N, C-alpha and C positions, 0 to 999 in steps of 0.2 A: 047298416045301422049308423045313425048320427052318433057323435060322441056322447051328447046326453043320454040317447036311449042305452048306449053302452054303458054309461056309468050306472043308471039305474039297474040295469042287468047284472053287473058286478055286484051292487049293492044286496040285490036278491039273493045272488048266489052265496054271497056272504052270510046273510041272516040265516038262510035254509042250512047251509053247512056247519054252523056254529065252530068254527074253525079261525084261527089266526092268520090273517093275508097280510103280506107286506105290499105295498104299490110302491113303484118307484115311477116319477113323474117329474116332468118338467113344467108342468102346467099348476100355477098357483091356485086357481080357483077349483081346479080339480082334486089337489092335495086336500083343500079344505072340505069340499065336498064329500070325497070319499072316506077320509081319515077320522079316526077317533085320536090319532097322535100324528104329529108332524114333526118331522125333524129335517131341518134347513141346513143345508150345506153349503159352505162358501165355494168359489171358484178356485180351481187348483193352486196350489195343493189343497184339496178339500179339508175342511175342518168343520166341526158342528158350530154352526152360529146360534142356533136354539133347538129345543126340544120341548114341545109343549101339546098338552091335551086339548082336543077341538071338543067344546061342551055345547053341541048342538043335538036336538032330539032326533031318536030314530022312531019310524023310518024317516029316511030324508027326501026331501021332496024339491023339485025344480025351483018352486017359487021361495026357498029358504034363500037362493043366491040374492035375493033383494032384500033381505033382512039386515038391519044394523049389526049384528052380532056377527054376520056372516063378513060382512065388509071390514069389520075390525080386525078378524083373523088374516083376511088377505092384505089389507094395509100393513100389519104386523112382518108379514114376509117381505112384501114389497120393500119394506123399509131396512129389514135384515140385509136384503141384498143391494142397497143401496139405488133401487130403483122409484124412490118417490119423489 
């Protein structure tokens, strides 16, 4: 499976199971795509840099990654990590 297909499958399982799932990832776009809430940690010693809700509609689709709101969330994370 490609990463994108795997992410869509994870979202399908989550919607079907109707349970809380915690995803841990180093992928910024993956965090925004999969998450309803994103917690950003700094490099060691790790501390919380931000904790915010991702207000994107469900079901998520791959074309959402091209939307301005998606870009705003990813830029926010890049900025928090000093990667902008």
